[in-house]
N, C-alpha and C positions, 0 to 999 in steps of 0.2 A: 545430252550428256551434262554440259554446262548449266543447261536449265534446272535439271534435277539436282545438282549439288547446290545451285543458288537458292533453291527452295528449302534445301536440308538446312543449310545455314542460316536462313531466315527463321527457320521453324527452332532450331537450337537456340539463336538469339533471343527469341520471343520467349521460349521456355526458361531461359535465365533470367531475364527481365522479370517476368510473373512471379518467379520463385524468390526472387531479391525483395520485390516490393511485398509478398506476402510474410515474409520473415520480419519486416518493419512495421507489421500491425499487430495490435493489441486485441484481447478478448475480454470483453467485459461483462460479468454476470449481476444483474443488480435486483435485489429483493424490492419490491414496492411496499410502501407504508404510508399511513397518514403523515402529514405536515408535522415538523418538528420545530421547535421555538429557540431560535438562536440568542435569545434575549434570556433565556434561563441560566441555571448553572450548569457547566460542563468541566469535565476534568479529562486529561488524557492518561490513559491506561497502558500500561506496559506492552510491547508486541511482543508475541511469541516468535523466537527465530529458529525456523527450521530449515534454515538454508545452511550453507558450508562458510559464510562471512561472519567473522566474529562482529558483535554488536550491530549487526543490519538492523534489527528490531529497534534499537534506539536512534538510528539515522532515519527510518520510517516516521518514528514517532515525532521527531524533531521537523521534518517537512510538513507532515500533515497538521501539526501544532500551528506552525506558519502559515500554512496556507488557511486553515479554518480562521484564524485571527484576522489576518489581512484581506481575504477575500470575502468571508462571510459573516465577518463582525462578531465572531463567537467569542464571548467572555470564557477563556479556557485555562484552567490552572492544571498543573502537574499534581500527580498523586503522591503525596508525602508520606512515607512510610517510615517509621522509626527504625533507625539503623544503628546497631550495637557494633562499635568498632572493635570489641573484643572476640567477636564471632565470625567466622567465614561467611561470605554472602551467601544467601541461598540459591542452589543451583537449578531447584525445580521450579521451571518458569510458571506452571499452572498454579502453585502455590503463590507465587509472587502476583500473578494476575488476580487469583481470588482476594487476595490479603487488600489488594489496592481497591477492588471492588468493594469490598467490606468497609474500608477506610471511606471511599466515597459516599456510601449509604449512611454511615455514622456522620459525615460532616454535613449531609442533607444536600448533596449535590443530586440533580436530576438526570444528566446524562454522561456516560462515558464512552469515548472513542477509543477503540483498542483494535487489536486483528493480530495478524501475522504475516511473516515473511516467508515465502517458500524458494524465492530464488533472488539473489543479489549477487551477481558476478559479471565478469567478462567471458566470454565463451572462448574455447579454443580454436586456434586456427590464425590463419594469416592477418585477419583483420580485427580479431578478437572484440567483436561487437559486445555491448552490454546487453545483459539480460536480467528481467526483473519481474517478479511475481509476487503478487500481494492480495491479502484479503483486509478489507477493512469492516469495521462492525461498530454500531451504535448501541450501547445497552442501557435501558431504562433501569437507573440505579437503585429506585424504589421496588421494582418488580422483579429485577434480574432478567428480564424478557430482552431479547435482541430484536430491537425495533427497526433496524436498518442493516444492511448488509451489501457489499459489493466486492467481486473479485476481479483481478483482471492480470493480464500479462504483457510485456513490451518487450521487444528487442530494439536497440538503436543502431545505427550506423558505427564502424569502425573507428570514427573521430569523436564520438559522443561519449560521454562518462557515464557511469553507473548511477550517479546521484542525479545527473541531467535526464536520463531515461526515467528515473525513478520519481521524480519531480513532475514529470509530465503526466506519467501513470495515475500517480496520486489526485493530480489536479483535475485530471478527466472523472475520477473516481468519485470524488468529494463533489464536482458539479453536479452529481446525481442525487445528492441530499435534498429532501423535499423541506425546505424551510418555509415556514409562515412568515407574511409580509408585515 
């Protein structure tokens, strides 16, 4: 009887350990493409926010821009759209993204980095682990074609922050960018 209970506790413990490790994993899907040039002109496009967290797209854009500049030495500028202080800001995210792509093309930038955020929050429960889900894409502004994309999700541990978990995921995804030497 003791031997049977000992095996049961071991099995339950192993199951808890494996499920805990699996929740901290990330899933990545990357579209393969021809090498991209870090030396050409790039702009940061707005990120569509499909999460429940306000301004999550802006947070991801800031992290991605910093990582592209510091780790991949990309000369990256922000898309500058005219702002009319007399009008309400545009609430249709796709219109803002399309206007940024159009502006980048008019300014003769070559690539634009944008994407979307699906999740940027703390899970409910005792530990409140951070959970992040994002998609990154590089658009050739001349043709409008998506030339590279990657998508992933990641959960962190209860002591971690959402931005820290997002930073790790974005860095992992950007490491998949195929830059020319």
